[in-house]
Each structure stands twice: as C-alpha cells, then as structure tokens.
VMD Tcl script that builds the backbone (N, CA, C; Angstrom):
set m [mol new atoms 540]
animate dup $m
set s [atomselect $m all]
$s set {name element resname resid chain x y z} {
  {N N UNK 1 A 58.147 41.604 144.734}
  {CA C UNK 1 A 58.074 42.496 143.589}
  {C C UNK 1 A 57.588 43.859 144.070}
  {N N UNK 2 A 58.223 44.860 143.593}
  {CA C UNK 2 A 57.825 46.221 143.918}
  {C C UNK 2 A 56.837 46.713 142.853}
  {N N UNK 3 A 55.663 47.125 143.294}
  {CA C UNK 3 A 54.671 47.685 142.374}
  {C C UNK 3 A 54.974 49.175 142.228}
  {N N UNK 4 A 55.378 49.563 141.031}
  {CA C UNK 4 A 55.739 50.948 140.771}
  {C C UNK 4 A 54.561 51.706 140.160}
  {N N UNK 5 A 54.710 53.001 140.119}
  {CA C UNK 5 A 53.703 53.859 139.489}
  {C C UNK 5 A 53.506 53.444 138.022}
  {N N UNK 6 A 54.601 53.151 137.325}
  {CA C UNK 6 A 54.522 52.760 135.905}
  {C C UNK 6 A 53.786 51.424 135.739}
  {N N UNK 7 A 53.995 50.496 136.647}
  {CA C UNK 7 A 53.286 49.217 136.565}
  {C C UNK 7 A 51.787 49.446 136.785}
  {N N UNK 8 A 51.445 50.280 137.731}
  {CA C UNK 8 A 50.029 50.606 137.940}
  {C C UNK 8 A 49.437 51.279 136.703}
  {N N UNK 9 A 50.202 52.162 136.082}
  {CA C UNK 9 A 49.739 52.795 134.840}
  {C C UNK 9 A 49.548 51.750 133.737}
  {N N UNK 10 A 50.453 50.774 133.663}
  {CA C UNK 10 A 50.352 49.726 132.643}
  {C C UNK 10 A 49.116 48.854 132.871}
  {N N UNK 11 A 48.773 48.613 134.130}
  {CA C UNK 11 A 47.548 47.860 134.435}
  {C C UNK 11 A 46.340 48.605 133.876}
  {N N UNK 12 A 46.271 49.890 134.143}
  {CA C UNK 12 A 45.153 50.696 133.633}
  {C C UNK 12 A 45.168 50.784 132.118}
  {N N UNK 13 A 46.343 50.963 131.543}
  {CA C UNK 13 A 46.493 51.052 130.089}
  {C C UNK 13 A 45.972 49.774 129.436}
  {N N UNK 14 A 46.392 48.631 129.966}
  {CA C UNK 14 A 45.961 47.345 129.425}
  {C C UNK 14 A 44.450 47.171 129.556}
  {N N UNK 15 A 43.916 47.515 130.710}
  {CA C UNK 15 A 42.462 47.387 130.920}
  {C C UNK 15 A 41.696 48.255 129.935}
  {N N UNK 16 A 42.160 49.461 129.712}
  {CA C UNK 16 A 41.494 50.355 128.758}
  {C C UNK 16 A 41.622 49.838 127.332}
  {N N UNK 17 A 42.815 49.368 126.976}
  {CA C UNK 17 A 43.042 48.883 125.613}
  {C C UNK 17 A 42.171 47.662 125.296}
  {N N UNK 18 A 41.969 46.806 126.282}
  {CA C UNK 18 A 41.204 45.568 126.074}
  {C C UNK 18 A 39.737 45.694 126.486}
  {N N UNK 19 A 39.302 46.916 126.760}
  {CA C UNK 19 A 37.926 47.136 127.210}
  {C C UNK 19 A 36.927 46.522 126.229}
  {N N UNK 20 A 36.010 45.734 126.759}
  {CA C UNK 20 A 34.979 45.103 125.939}
  {C C UNK 20 A 35.380 43.766 125.349}
  {N N UNK 21 A 36.655 43.425 125.386}
  {CA C UNK 21 A 37.108 42.131 124.871}
  {C C UNK 21 A 36.906 41.059 125.939}
  {N N UNK 22 A 36.601 39.851 125.482}
  {CA C UNK 22 A 36.376 38.734 126.398}
  {C C UNK 22 A 37.297 37.578 126.024}
  {N N UNK 23 A 37.574 36.717 126.998}
  {CA C UNK 23 A 38.315 35.486 126.738}
  {C C UNK 23 A 37.412 34.525 125.974}
  {N N UNK 24 A 37.950 33.409 125.548}
  {CA C UNK 24 A 37.192 32.462 124.730}
  {C C UNK 24 A 35.972 31.889 125.443}
  {N N UNK 25 A 35.952 31.936 126.773}
  {CA C UNK 25 A 34.788 31.423 127.492}
  {C C UNK 25 A 33.599 32.383 127.429}
  {N N UNK 26 A 33.801 33.565 126.851}
  {CA C UNK 26 A 32.777 34.605 126.724}
  {C C UNK 26 A 32.231 35.089 128.066}
  {N N UNK 27 A 32.940 34.811 129.137}
  {CA C UNK 27 A 32.531 35.268 130.466}
  {C C UNK 27 A 33.611 36.110 131.141}
  {N N UNK 28 A 34.871 35.787 130.850}
  {CA C UNK 28 A 35.986 36.435 131.522}
  {C C UNK 28 A 36.457 37.647 130.720}
  {N N UNK 29 A 36.504 38.825 131.354}
  {CA C UNK 29 A 37.067 39.984 130.653}
  {C C UNK 29 A 38.504 39.688 130.223}
  {N N UNK 30 A 38.852 40.072 129.022}
  {CA C UNK 30 A 40.165 39.757 128.476}
  {C C UNK 30 A 41.293 40.247 129.372}
  {N N UNK 31 A 41.082 41.379 130.002}
  {CA C UNK 31 A 42.154 41.974 130.805}
  {C C UNK 31 A 42.639 41.046 131.918}
  {N N UNK 32 A 41.824 40.088 132.315}
  {CA C UNK 32 A 42.280 39.139 133.329}
  {C C UNK 32 A 43.528 38.392 132.842}
  {N N UNK 33 A 43.605 38.122 131.548}
  {CA C UNK 33 A 44.737 37.380 130.985}
  {C C UNK 33 A 46.068 38.119 131.166}
  {N N UNK 34 A 46.228 39.360 130.710}
  {CA C UNK 34 A 47.526 40.009 130.916}
  {C C UNK 34 A 47.854 40.222 132.396}
  {N N UNK 35 A 46.843 40.390 133.225}
  {CA C UNK 35 A 47.099 40.501 134.667}
  {C C UNK 35 A 47.692 39.193 135.196}
  {N N UNK 36 A 47.130 38.071 134.767}
  {CA C UNK 36 A 47.648 36.774 135.219}
  {C C UNK 36 A 49.043 36.516 134.650}
  {N N UNK 37 A 49.283 36.918 133.403}
  {CA C UNK 37 A 50.606 36.736 132.805}
  {C C UNK 37 A 51.651 37.509 133.614}
  {N N UNK 38 A 51.355 38.745 133.966}
  {CA C UNK 38 A 52.294 39.537 134.769}
  {C C UNK 38 A 52.461 38.936 136.161}
  {N N UNK 39 A 51.376 38.458 136.757}
  {CA C UNK 39 A 51.460 37.840 138.088}
  {C C UNK 39 A 52.321 36.580 138.043}
  {N N UNK 40 A 52.155 35.776 136.997}
  {CA C UNK 40 A 52.992 34.580 136.852}
  {C C UNK 40 A 54.466 34.967 136.716}
  {N N UNK 41 A 54.755 35.931 135.854}
  {CA C UNK 41 A 56.145 36.370 135.671}
  {C C UNK 41 A 56.737 36.829 137.006}
  {N N UNK 42 A 55.970 37.603 137.749}
  {CA C UNK 42 A 56.438 38.076 139.054}
  {C C UNK 42 A 56.638 36.897 140.017}
  {N N UNK 43 A 55.732 35.920 139.974}
  {CA C UNK 43 A 55.865 34.771 140.877}
  {C C UNK 43 A 57.083 33.924 140.532}
  {N N UNK 44 A 57.549 34.010 139.294}
  {CA C UNK 44 A 58.750 33.287 138.878}
  {C C UNK 44 A 60.013 34.090 139.149}
  {N N UNK 45 A 59.875 35.256 139.759}
  {CA C UNK 45 A 61.038 36.040 140.162}
  {C C UNK 45 A 61.351 37.258 139.326}
  {N N UNK 46 A 60.503 37.604 138.356}
  {CA C UNK 46 A 60.750 38.794 137.549}
  {C C UNK 46 A 60.482 40.036 138.406}
  {N N UNK 47 A 61.483 40.884 138.503}
  {CA C UNK 47 A 61.351 42.145 139.227}
  {C C UNK 47 A 61.562 43.351 138.325}
  {N N UNK 48 A 62.013 43.107 137.121}
  {CA C UNK 48 A 62.309 44.157 136.163}
  {C C UNK 48 A 61.016 44.872 135.748}
  {N N UNK 49 A 60.978 46.177 135.926}
  {CA C UNK 49 A 59.773 46.956 135.639}
  {C C UNK 49 A 59.344 46.838 134.176}
  {N N UNK 50 A 60.265 46.983 133.247}
  {CA C UNK 50 A 59.916 46.899 131.822}
  {C C UNK 50 A 59.384 45.515 131.470}
  {N N UNK 51 A 59.926 44.469 132.081}
  {CA C UNK 51 A 59.451 43.107 131.816}
  {C C UNK 51 A 58.019 42.925 132.287}
  {N N UNK 52 A 57.696 43.450 133.454}
  {CA C UNK 52 A 56.336 43.325 133.972}
  {C C UNK 52 A 55.360 44.173 133.159}
  {N N UNK 53 A 55.804 45.334 132.727}
  {CA C UNK 53 A 54.963 46.163 131.849}
  {C C UNK 53 A 54.710 45.424 130.540}
  {N N UNK 54 A 55.751 44.808 129.985}
  {CA C UNK 54 A 55.579 44.049 128.736}
  {C C UNK 54 A 54.610 42.885 128.936}
  {N N UNK 55 A 54.682 42.217 130.067}
  {CA C UNK 55 A 53.742 41.121 130.347}
  {C C UNK 55 A 52.313 41.659 130.383}
  {N N UNK 56 A 52.128 42.823 130.976}
  {CA C UNK 56 A 50.794 43.430 131.044}
  {C C UNK 56 A 50.291 43.885 129.677}
  {N N UNK 57 A 51.199 44.279 128.806}
  {CA C UNK 57 A 50.815 44.859 127.517}
  {C C UNK 57 A 51.096 43.928 126.339}
  {N N UNK 58 A 51.407 42.669 126.609}
  {CA C UNK 58 A 51.903 41.779 125.556}
  {C C UNK 58 A 50.937 41.582 124.387}
  {N N UNK 59 A 49.653 41.751 124.589}
  {CA C UNK 59 A 48.683 41.572 123.498}
  {C C UNK 59 A 48.119 42.889 122.958}
  {N N UNK 60 A 48.585 44.012 123.455}
  {CA C UNK 60 A 47.947 45.278 123.065}
  {C C UNK 60 A 48.197 45.646 121.609}
  {N N UNK 61 A 49.412 45.483 121.113}
  {CA C UNK 61 A 49.677 45.850 119.716}
  {C C UNK 61 A 48.933 44.900 118.784}
  {N N UNK 62 A 48.935 43.623 119.129}
  {CA C UNK 62 A 48.343 42.598 118.273}
  {C C UNK 62 A 46.815 42.631 118.282}
  {N N UNK 63 A 46.204 42.927 119.428}
  {CA C UNK 63 A 44.760 42.745 119.582}
  {C C UNK 63 A 43.951 44.015 119.825}
  {N N UNK 64 A 44.606 45.163 119.808}
  {CA C UNK 64 A 43.896 46.429 120.046}
  {C C UNK 64 A 44.389 47.478 119.056}
  {N N UNK 65 A 43.926 48.692 119.211}
  {CA C UNK 65 A 44.376 49.781 118.338}
  {C C UNK 65 A 45.691 50.403 118.809}
  {N N UNK 66 A 46.255 49.882 119.870}
  {CA C UNK 66 A 47.528 50.379 120.408}
  {C C UNK 66 A 48.657 50.067 119.439}
  {N N UNK 67 A 49.593 50.993 119.306}
  {CA C UNK 67 A 50.771 50.709 118.493}
  {C C UNK 67 A 52.046 50.919 119.316}
  {N N UNK 68 A 53.158 50.603 118.704}
  {CA C UNK 68 A 54.462 50.713 119.360}
  {C C UNK 68 A 54.673 52.107 119.941}
  {N N UNK 69 A 54.357 53.128 119.157}
  {CA C UNK 69 A 54.587 54.500 119.598}
  {C C UNK 69 A 53.775 54.842 120.848}
  {N N UNK 70 A 52.557 54.324 120.951}
  {CA C UNK 70 A 51.743 54.555 122.146}
  {C C UNK 70 A 52.444 54.005 123.385}
  {N N UNK 71 A 52.990 52.808 123.247}
  {CA C UNK 71 A 53.659 52.174 124.384}
  {C C UNK 71 A 54.969 52.889 124.701}
  {N N UNK 72 A 55.732 53.228 123.670}
  {CA C UNK 72 A 57.004 53.927 123.887}
  {C C UNK 72 A 56.773 55.275 124.571}
  {N N UNK 73 A 55.747 55.981 124.162}
  {CA C UNK 73 A 55.450 57.286 124.756}
  {C C UNK 73 A 55.068 57.147 126.228}
  {N N UNK 74 A 54.261 56.146 126.538}
  {CA C UNK 74 A 53.773 55.987 127.906}
  {C C UNK 74 A 54.768 55.277 128.827}
  {N N UNK 75 A 55.566 54.333 128.278}
  {CA C UNK 75 A 56.370 53.474 129.144}
  {C C UNK 75 A 57.840 53.365 128.758}
  {N N UNK 76 A 58.230 54.039 127.688}
  {CA C UNK 76 A 59.624 54.023 127.274}
  {C C UNK 76 A 59.919 52.978 126.212}
  {N N UNK 77 A 61.041 53.171 125.535}
  {CA C UNK 77 A 61.387 52.303 124.410}
  {C C UNK 77 A 61.753 50.890 124.859}
  {N N UNK 78 A 62.304 50.721 126.048}
  {CA C UNK 78 A 62.652 49.376 126.513}
  {C C UNK 78 A 61.392 48.515 126.607}
  {N N UNK 79 A 60.367 49.009 127.282}
  {CA C UNK 79 A 59.108 48.263 127.398}
  {C C UNK 79 A 58.472 48.071 126.017}
  {N N UNK 80 A 58.492 49.103 125.195}
  {CA C UNK 80 A 57.890 49.004 123.863}
  {C C UNK 80 A 58.605 47.960 123.008}
  {N N UNK 81 A 59.922 47.886 123.107}
  {CA C UNK 81 A 60.674 46.878 122.353}
  {C C UNK 81 A 60.321 45.462 122.814}
  {N N UNK 82 A 60.141 45.290 124.109}
  {CA C UNK 82 A 59.756 43.977 124.629}
  {C C UNK 82 A 58.368 43.589 124.125}
  {N N UNK 83 A 57.435 44.535 124.166}
  {CA C UNK 83 A 56.080 44.262 123.675}
  {C C UNK 83 A 56.112 43.968 122.178}
  {N N UNK 84 A 56.898 44.711 121.437}
  {CA C UNK 84 A 56.997 44.475 119.989}
  {C C UNK 84 A 57.508 43.063 119.697}
  {N N UNK 85 A 58.459 42.588 120.489}
  {CA C UNK 85 A 58.974 41.231 120.289}
  {C C UNK 85 A 57.907 40.179 120.604}
  {N N UNK 86 A 56.924 40.530 121.418}
  {CA C UNK 86 A 55.838 39.617 121.778}
  {C C UNK 86 A 54.651 39.716 120.825}
  {N N UNK 87 A 54.819 40.459 119.730}
  {CA C UNK 87 A 53.724 40.731 118.800}
  {C C UNK 87 A 53.958 40.043 117.463}
  {N N UNK 88 A 52.958 39.312 117.009}
  {CA C UNK 88 A 53.033 38.658 115.695}
  {C C UNK 88 A 52.819 39.695 114.599}
  {N N UNK 89 A 53.470 39.483 113.476}
  {CA C UNK 89 A 53.346 40.383 112.329}
  {C C UNK 89 A 52.127 39.962 111.503}
  {N N UNK 90 A 51.040 40.676 111.667}
  {CA C UNK 90 A 49.776 40.314 111.010}
  {C C UNK 90 A 49.815 40.488 109.496}
  {N N UNK 91 A 50.859 41.110 108.974}
  {CA C UNK 91 A 50.972 41.279 107.526}
  {C C UNK 91 A 51.398 39.995 106.827}
  {N N UNK 92 A 51.934 39.046 107.596}
  {CA C UNK 92 A 52.427 37.797 107.015}
  {C C UNK 92 A 51.329 36.740 106.977}
  {N N UNK 93 A 51.417 35.813 106.012}
  {CA C UNK 93 A 50.487 34.677 106.018}
  {C C UNK 93 A 50.677 33.874 107.311}
  {N N UNK 94 A 49.644 33.166 107.746}
  {CA C UNK 94 A 49.639 32.503 109.054}
  {C C UNK 94 A 50.895 31.680 109.337}
  {N N UNK 95 A 51.246 30.753 108.460}
  {CA C UNK 95 A 52.396 29.877 108.718}
  {C C UNK 95 A 53.692 30.670 108.795}
  {N N UNK 96 A 53.877 31.626 107.892}
  {CA C UNK 96 A 55.074 32.474 107.909}
  {C C UNK 96 A 55.104 33.326 109.174}
  {N N UNK 97 A 53.941 33.829 109.569}
  {CA C UNK 97 A 53.825 34.658 110.766}
  {C C UNK 97 A 54.258 33.871 112.005}
  {N N UNK 98 A 53.774 32.640 112.134}
  {CA C UNK 98 A 54.127 31.811 113.293}
  {C C UNK 98 A 55.622 31.502 113.307}
  {N N UNK 99 A 56.167 31.160 112.152}
  {CA C UNK 99 A 57.592 30.847 112.059}
  {C C UNK 99 A 58.448 32.068 112.424}
  {N N UNK 100 A 58.106 33.217 111.876}
  {CA C UNK 100 A 58.851 34.446 112.176}
  {C C UNK 100 A 58.714 34.829 113.644}
  {N N UNK 101 A 57.517 34.657 114.186}
  {CA C UNK 101 A 57.250 34.992 115.584}
  {C C UNK 101 A 58.131 34.171 116.517}
  {N N UNK 102 A 58.159 32.859 116.323}
  {CA C UNK 102 A 58.967 32.020 117.215}
  {C C UNK 102 A 60.459 32.235 117.001}
  {N N UNK 103 A 60.868 32.579 115.803}
  {CA C UNK 103 A 62.278 32.909 115.578}
  {C C UNK 103 A 62.653 34.169 116.348}
  {N N UNK 104 A 61.773 35.163 116.313}
  {CA C UNK 104 A 62.012 36.395 117.075}
  {C C UNK 104 A 62.053 36.102 118.558}
  {N N UNK 105 A 61.080 35.320 119.043}
  {CA C UNK 105 A 61.025 34.981 120.463}
  {C C UNK 105 A 62.271 34.220 120.904}
  {N N UNK 106 A 62.705 33.268 120.099}
  {CA C UNK 106 A 63.860 32.446 120.455}
  {C C UNK 106 A 65.128 33.282 120.607}
  {N N UNK 107 A 65.233 34.342 119.819}
  {CA C UNK 107 A 66.417 35.200 119.862}
  {C C UNK 107 A 66.262 36.369 120.834}
  {N N UNK 108 A 65.110 36.477 121.458}
  {CA C UNK 108 A 64.787 37.659 122.259}
  {C C UNK 108 A 65.434 37.633 123.645}
  {N N UNK 109 A 65.433 38.795 124.227}
  {CA C UNK 109 A 65.824 39.027 125.611}
  {C C UNK 109 A 65.086 38.048 126.522}
  {N N UNK 110 A 65.724 37.618 127.598}
  {CA C UNK 110 A 65.101 36.665 128.516}
  {C C UNK 110 A 63.760 37.173 129.043}
  {N N UNK 111 A 63.600 38.492 129.158}
  {CA C UNK 111 A 62.348 39.044 129.689}
  {C C UNK 111 A 61.177 38.762 128.752}
  {N N UNK 112 A 61.435 38.768 127.461}
  {CA C UNK 112 A 60.414 38.439 126.463}
  {C C UNK 112 A 60.065 36.958 126.575}
  {N N UNK 113 A 61.079 36.111 126.692}
  {CA C UNK 113 A 60.843 34.675 126.762}
  {C C UNK 113 A 60.062 34.289 128.020}
  {N N UNK 114 A 60.347 34.948 129.141}
  {CA C UNK 114 A 59.584 34.671 130.360}
  {C C UNK 114 A 58.129 35.094 130.175}
  {N N UNK 115 A 57.911 36.264 129.597}
  {CA C UNK 115 A 56.531 36.724 129.368}
  {C C UNK 115 A 55.781 35.754 128.463}
  {N N UNK 116 A 56.445 35.244 127.433}
  {CA C UNK 116 A 55.781 34.302 126.528}
  {C C UNK 116 A 55.510 32.975 127.216}
  {N N UNK 117 A 56.421 32.518 128.060}
  {CA C UNK 117 A 56.144 31.288 128.809}
  {C C UNK 117 A 54.963 31.492 129.760}
  {N N UNK 118 A 54.899 32.651 130.396}
  {CA C UNK 118 A 53.760 32.951 131.279}
  {C C UNK 118 A 52.468 33.028 130.470}
  {N N UNK 119 A 52.540 33.587 129.276}
  {CA C UNK 119 A 51.387 33.640 128.373}
  {C C UNK 119 A 50.935 32.221 128.021}
  {N N UNK 120 A 51.880 31.365 127.667}
  {CA C UNK 120 A 51.558 29.984 127.345}
  {C C UNK 120 A 50.969 29.244 128.533}
  {N N UNK 121 A 51.505 29.497 129.706}
  {CA C UNK 121 A 50.990 28.873 130.934}
  {C C UNK 121 A 49.541 29.291 131.159}
  {N N UNK 122 A 49.288 30.587 131.091}
  {CA C UNK 122 A 47.925 31.064 131.338}
  {C C UNK 122 A 46.951 30.574 130.275}
  {N N UNK 123 A 47.369 30.565 129.023}
  {CA C UNK 123 A 46.489 30.067 127.959}
  {C C UNK 123 A 46.169 28.585 128.139}
  {N N UNK 124 A 47.163 27.814 128.573}
  {CA C UNK 124 A 46.920 26.395 128.806}
  {C C UNK 124 A 45.995 26.196 130.008}
  {N N UNK 125 A 46.244 26.935 131.060}
  {CA C UNK 125 A 45.387 26.858 132.243}
  {C C UNK 125 A 43.961 27.279 131.905}
  {N N UNK 126 A 43.851 28.301 131.070}
  {CA C UNK 126 A 42.555 28.856 130.677}
  {C C UNK 126 A 41.812 27.966 129.684}
  {N N UNK 127 A 42.522 27.011 129.090}
  {CA C UNK 127 A 41.902 26.173 128.065}
  {C C UNK 127 A 41.120 25.013 128.673}
  {N N UNK 128 A 40.899 25.038 129.961}
  {CA C UNK 128 A 40.169 23.956 130.633}
  {C C UNK 128 A 38.772 23.773 130.056}
  {N N UNK 129 A 38.232 24.830 129.418}
  {CA C UNK 129 A 36.899 24.722 128.816}
  {C C UNK 129 A 36.885 23.742 127.644}
  {N N UNK 130 A 38.047 23.512 127.054}
  {CA C UNK 130 A 38.132 22.628 125.890}
  {C C UNK 130 A 38.168 21.172 126.339}
  {N N UNK 131 A 37.583 20.302 125.553}
  {CA C UNK 131 A 37.598 18.874 125.881}
  {C C UNK 131 A 39.054 18.403 125.997}
  {N N UNK 132 A 39.825 18.627 124.957}
  {CA C UNK 132 A 41.261 18.350 124.986}
  {C C UNK 132 A 41.943 19.582 124.393}
  {N N UNK 133 A 42.688 20.320 125.204}
  {CA C UNK 133 A 43.259 21.604 124.767}
  {C C UNK 133 A 44.471 21.446 123.870}
  {N N UNK 134 A 44.280 20.866 122.691}
  {CA C UNK 134 A 45.411 20.515 121.830}
  {C C UNK 134 A 46.207 21.725 121.357}
  {N N UNK 135 A 45.540 22.806 120.974}
  {CA C UNK 135 A 46.264 23.980 120.479}
  {C C UNK 135 A 47.081 24.616 121.590}
  {N N UNK 136 A 46.464 24.865 122.730}
  {CA C UNK 136 A 47.183 25.477 123.851}
  {C C UNK 136 A 48.307 24.568 124.331}
  {N N UNK 137 A 48.076 23.286 124.330}
  {CA C UNK 137 A 49.095 22.324 124.754}
  {C C UNK 137 A 50.285 22.332 123.793}
  {N N UNK 138 A 50.010 22.327 122.507}
  {CA C UNK 138 A 51.090 22.368 121.514}
  {C C UNK 138 A 51.903 23.651 121.637}
  {N N UNK 139 A 51.228 24.766 121.850}
  {CA C UNK 139 A 51.942 26.044 121.991}
  {C C UNK 139 A 52.769 26.071 123.268}
  {N N UNK 140 A 52.250 25.500 124.355}
  {CA C UNK 140 A 53.010 25.453 125.608}
  {C C UNK 140 A 54.251 24.575 125.449}
  {N N UNK 141 A 54.100 23.445 124.760}
  {CA C UNK 141 A 55.254 22.582 124.523}
  {C C UNK 141 A 56.289 23.273 123.644}
  {N N UNK 142 A 55.822 24.023 122.667}
  {CA C UNK 142 A 56.744 24.760 121.805}
  {C C UNK 142 A 57.464 25.839 122.612}
  {N N UNK 143 A 56.751 26.492 123.513}
  {CA C UNK 143 A 57.378 27.513 124.358}
  {C C UNK 143 A 58.500 26.902 125.190}
  {N N UNK 144 A 58.264 25.728 125.737}
  {CA C UNK 144 A 59.319 25.061 126.511}
  {C C UNK 144 A 60.511 24.746 125.615}
  {N N UNK 145 A 60.250 24.189 124.449}
  {CA C UNK 145 A 61.323 23.779 123.547}
  {C C UNK 145 A 62.125 24.949 123.004}
  {N N UNK 146 A 61.452 26.047 122.686}
  {CA C UNK 146 A 62.101 27.157 121.999}
  {C C UNK 146 A 62.581 28.261 122.943}
  {N N UNK 147 A 61.874 28.479 124.039}
  {CA C UNK 147 A 62.124 29.671 124.851}
  {C C UNK 147 A 62.764 29.424 126.201}
  {N N UNK 148 A 62.727 28.206 126.694}
  {CA C UNK 148 A 63.104 27.942 128.081}
  {C C UNK 148 A 64.582 27.644 128.252}
  {N N UNK 149 A 65.436 28.428 127.626}
  {CA C UNK 149 A 66.871 28.254 127.794}
  {C C UNK 149 A 67.417 29.467 128.535}
  {N N UNK 150 A 68.572 29.307 129.104}
  {CA C UNK 150 A 69.196 30.396 129.842}
  {C C UNK 150 A 69.220 30.081 131.323}
  {N N UNK 151 A 70.105 30.782 132.028}
  {CA C UNK 151 A 70.254 30.485 133.444}
  {C C UNK 151 A 69.650 31.556 134.352}
  {N N UNK 152 A 68.859 32.440 133.789}
  {CA C UNK 152 A 68.182 33.432 134.611}
  {C C UNK 152 A 67.165 32.700 135.482}
  {N N UNK 153 A 67.115 33.000 136.791}
  {CA C UNK 153 A 66.179 32.297 137.678}
  {C C UNK 153 A 64.718 32.326 137.208}
  {N N UNK 154 A 64.199 33.442 136.665}
  {CA C UNK 154 A 62.809 33.397 136.190}
  {C C UNK 154 A 62.594 32.431 135.020}
  {N N UNK 155 A 63.617 32.236 134.184}
  {CA C UNK 155 A 63.512 31.279 133.079}
  {C C UNK 155 A 63.388 29.871 133.654}
  {N N UNK 156 A 64.243 29.535 134.604}
  {CA C UNK 156 A 64.202 28.203 135.209}
  {C C UNK 156 A 62.870 27.961 135.911}
  {N N UNK 157 A 62.390 28.948 136.641}
  {CA C UNK 157 A 61.108 28.802 137.347}
  {C C UNK 157 A 59.958 28.662 136.355}
  {N N UNK 158 A 59.971 29.464 135.302}
  {CA C UNK 158 A 58.932 29.386 134.272}
  {C C UNK 158 A 58.949 28.052 133.555}
  {N N UNK 159 A 60.155 27.585 133.213}
  {CA C UNK 159 A 60.296 26.299 132.537}
  {C C UNK 159 A 59.716 25.181 133.408}
  {N N UNK 160 A 60.058 25.161 134.687}
  {CA C UNK 160 A 59.579 24.116 135.591}
  {C C UNK 160 A 58.058 24.174 135.742}
  {N N UNK 161 A 57.521 25.380 135.918}
  {CA C UNK 161 A 56.067 25.529 136.099}
  {C C UNK 161 A 55.316 25.119 134.842}
  {N N UNK 162 A 55.805 25.551 133.688}
  {CA C UNK 162 A 55.129 25.234 132.434}
  {C C UNK 162 A 55.225 23.736 132.132}
  {N N UNK 163 A 56.384 23.127 132.367}
  {CA C UNK 163 A 56.537 21.689 132.138}
  {C C UNK 163 A 55.595 20.895 133.050}
  {N N UNK 164 A 55.457 21.321 134.287}
  {CA C UNK 164 A 54.550 20.638 135.218}
  {C C UNK 164 A 53.103 20.756 134.742}
  {N N UNK 165 A 52.705 21.952 134.304}
  {CA C UNK 165 A 51.335 22.141 133.828}
  {C C UNK 165 A 51.075 21.335 132.556}
  {N N UNK 166 A 52.049 21.264 131.667}
  {CA C UNK 166 A 51.907 20.459 130.452}
  {C C UNK 166 A 51.672 18.998 130.831}
  {N N UNK 167 A 52.481 18.481 131.757}
  {CA C UNK 167 A 52.330 17.087 132.177}
  {C C UNK 167 A 50.955 16.857 132.809}
  {N N UNK 168 A 50.512 17.778 133.661}
  {CA C UNK 168 A 49.195 17.651 134.292}
  {C C UNK 168 A 48.075 17.708 133.255}
  {N N UNK 169 A 48.224 18.575 132.275}
  {CA C UNK 169 A 47.199 18.720 131.235}
  {C C UNK 169 A 47.129 17.466 130.375}
  {N N UNK 170 A 48.282 16.904 130.039}
  {CA C UNK 170 A 48.296 15.663 129.263}
  {C C UNK 170 A 47.636 14.534 130.044}
  {N N UNK 171 A 47.928 14.446 131.326}
  {CA C UNK 171 A 47.318 13.397 132.152}
  {C C UNK 171 A 45.797 13.585 132.232}
  {N N UNK 172 A 45.363 14.825 132.392}
  {CA C UNK 172 A 43.922 15.127 132.441}
  {C C UNK 172 A 43.259 14.784 131.103}
  {N N UNK 173 A 43.926 15.094 130.001}
  {CA C UNK 173 A 43.380 14.791 128.675}
  {C C UNK 173 A 43.283 13.280 128.471}
  {N N UNK 174 A 44.299 12.542 128.933}
  {CA C UNK 174 A 44.244 11.075 128.819}
  {C C UNK 174 A 43.074 10.507 129.623}
  {N N UNK 175 A 42.847 11.051 130.806}
  {CA C UNK 175 A 41.716 10.587 131.627}
  {C C UNK 175 A 40.393 10.883 130.936}
  {N N UNK 176 A 40.266 12.059 130.281}
  {CA C UNK 176 A 39.040 12.396 129.563}
  {C C UNK 176 A 38.818 11.437 128.413}
  {N N UNK 177 A 39.886 11.100 127.689}
  {CA C UNK 177 A 39.764 10.182 126.553}
  {C C UNK 177 A 39.397 8.792 127.056}
  {N N UNK 178 A 40.010 8.373 128.149}
  {CA C UNK 178 A 39.738 7.040 128.700}
  {C C UNK 178 A 38.286 6.903 129.148}
  {N N UNK 179 A 37.665 7.996 129.594}
  {CA C UNK 179 A 36.281 7.958 130.062}
  {C C UNK 179 A 35.274 7.924 128.912}
  {N N UNK 180 A 35.704 8.270 127.719}
  {CA C UNK 180 A 34.781 8.296 126.572}
  {C C UNK 180 A 34.715 7.001 125.840}
}
mol reanalyze $m
mol bondsrecalc $m
mol representation Tube
mol addrep $m
C-alpha cells in the first residue's frame, strides 16, 4: 500500500476529530479503532486512496462534529460519499436506522463493504473485554451475510478473515460458558 499525503492528512483529521474519545474499555484512545480498520483494509489488499481515507474517517460523521462537507472539502466527494455510506442516520428510530443502514451498505460500492467488514472485525476483536461478545458477534455475522459478496480480492480476503474470527470467537465463548 502506498501511503499518500492525503492518507496522512486523514490520519491526523481522524485523530483530531476523535480527540478525547475512548473505546469501551475506557483505556484505549478511540482513534486506535479507525487506524486498525484502515490497516485491516490495507492488509486485505485495498490500495484505493479514497477507500483507505473512508476507513480512517468511517465514524467521524456519526460520532463527532464532522459533517459531509468537512470531509468533501478536505478529501474530495468520492471519499465523502464513501464515509456517508458508512454513517447511520441518527434521525431515524433505532430499528429503522439499523435496517436502513444495512440496506445502504448492502447496495454500496465494494470499498464501503470492505471498510464495514474491517470495522466489524476490529469491533469483534476489541470486544474481548466482554464475557461473551454477543452484540459484536451478531454484527460481524451480519456483515458476512450482507456485505461479503463480490469478486474483488479485498472482499474475499475480508470475508475469510472475518469468518475465521467469528468462528474463533464462538469457540472462545463456548469455552467460557463451559467453564462456568
């Protein structure tokens, strides 16, 4: 993967946007998450600059004061459109929001689907603090079912990695239950 000036700018943009936010463990700075999502996407073969920028900024519209126009101005409309597709519509009630979100993701460009699979992978990996990571596991399984189609090499790599992690997580959860 070629690290471009724009990708470096997106790293800084994401870090600034998420400044002060923490992951659920209350120890890890939130910015570690989008960095890992972009690293996963790159490890699965994503080389597209806008896709990697979207992976870095995938939570900025939803979880910060950043809006579409901020991203479009800094990184162009292609990256902003990808980030927008990765953003839930907070104006909708929870169930409607989730349904609309996955419908958008399912119809989205492969770059959006890879970023969401990487997001699901990182969230599942990060959920190790939970006794049994049922929410992260369910979302990862849904990502495989809804998003892991297409013959783009990063989709296939993401699907395989996420399916393997789901299986490992289920086995770990079964062992935890068996010990109790």
